[in-house]
C-alpha positions as CSV (number, residue, x, y, z in Angstrom):
1,X,47.9,20.4,25.7
2,X,48.8,17.3,27.7
3,X,50.4,14.3,25.9
4,X,48.5,11.9,28.1
5,X,45.2,13.5,27.0
6,X,46.3,13.4,23.4
7,X,47.2,9.7,23.7
8,X,43.6,9.1,25.1
9,X,42.1,10.8,22.1
10,X,44.3,9.0,19.6
11,X,43.5,5.6,21.2
12,X,39.8,6.4,21.0
13,X,40.0,7.2,17.3
14,X,42.3,4.3,16.5
15,X,40.1,1.7,18.1
16,X,37.0,3.1,16.4
17,X,38.7,3.0,13.0
18,X,40.0,-0.5,13.7
19,X,36.5,-1.8,14.7
20,X,35.2,-0.4,11.4
21,X,38.0,-2.2,9.6
22,X,39.9,0.9,8.6
23,X,43.5,1.8,9.0
24,X,44.0,5.5,9.6
25,X,47.2,7.3,8.7
26,X,48.9,10.2,10.4
27,X,47.0,12.8,8.4
28,X,43.6,11.2,9.3
29,X,44.5,11.4,13.0
30,X,45.6,15.0,12.7
31,X,42.3,15.9,11.0
32,X,40.3,14.1,13.6
33,X,41.9,15.5,16.7
34,X,42.9,18.9,15.2
35,X,46.4,18.9,16.7
36,X,49.7,19.7,15.1
37,X,51.2,16.9,13.0
38,X,54.4,16.8,15.1
39,X,52.5,16.3,18.3
40,X,50.5,13.5,16.9
41,X,53.6,11.8,15.5
42,X,55.5,12.1,18.7
43,X,52.5,10.7,20.7
44,X,52.2,7.8,18.3
45,X,55.9,7.1,18.7
46,X,55.4,7.0,22.5
47,X,52.4,4.6,22.1
48,X,54.6,2.4,19.9
49,X,57.4,2.4,22.4
50,X,55.0,1.4,25.2
51,X,53.7,-1.5,23.1
52,X,50.2,-0.1,22.6
53,X,50.4,0.7,18.9
54,X,52.3,-0.8,16.0
55,X,53.4,2.1,13.8
56,X,54.5,-0.1,10.9
57,X,51.1,-1.9,10.6
58,X,49.1,1.1,11.7
59,X,47.2,-1.0,14.2
60,X,46.7,-1.2,17.9
61,X,48.4,-4.1,19.7
62,X,46.2,-6.5,21.7
63,X,47.1,-4.6,24.9
64,X,46.5,-1.2,23.2
65,X,43.2,-2.4,21.8
66,X,42.0,-3.5,25.3
67,X,43.0,-0.2,26.8
68,X,41.4,1.8,24.0
69,X,38.2,-0.1,24.4
70,X,37.9,1.3,27.9
71,X,38.3,4.9,26.6
72,X,34.8,6.5,26.7
73,X,34.1,9.3,24.3
74,X,32.1,11.3,26.9
75,X,35.0,11.1,29.4
76,X,37.7,12.3,27.0
77,X,39.5,15.3,28.5
78,X,39.7,18.6,26.5
79,X,42.8,18.9,24.5
80,X,42.8,22.7,24.7
81,X,40.9,23.9,27.8
82,X,39.2,27.3,27.4
83,X,41.2,30.1,29.0
84,X,39.0,32.0,31.5
85,X,40.7,35.3,30.6
86,X,39.9,34.9,26.9
87,X,36.2,34.0,27.7
88,X,35.9,37.1,30.0
89,X,37.4,39.4,27.3
90,X,34.9,38.2,24.6
């Protein structure tokens, strides 16, 4: 799993929730992206340090919102690409 890909997924889910008027917490994000809690927390911390997400208010910043609006659901990369060896064995 790539942190950059995880950040794209988190931005996508955060902007969708913010547009609906909801504030998602850490567990909501873990459930939505199906990634370990520690990885989601670490990525949110990076987004916070980059000024894209406000951890205390659980909202995207203006810059983060603008970037997240450009994230297209169809173009989101896979978080866990399928291993060709596992597919061949099945």
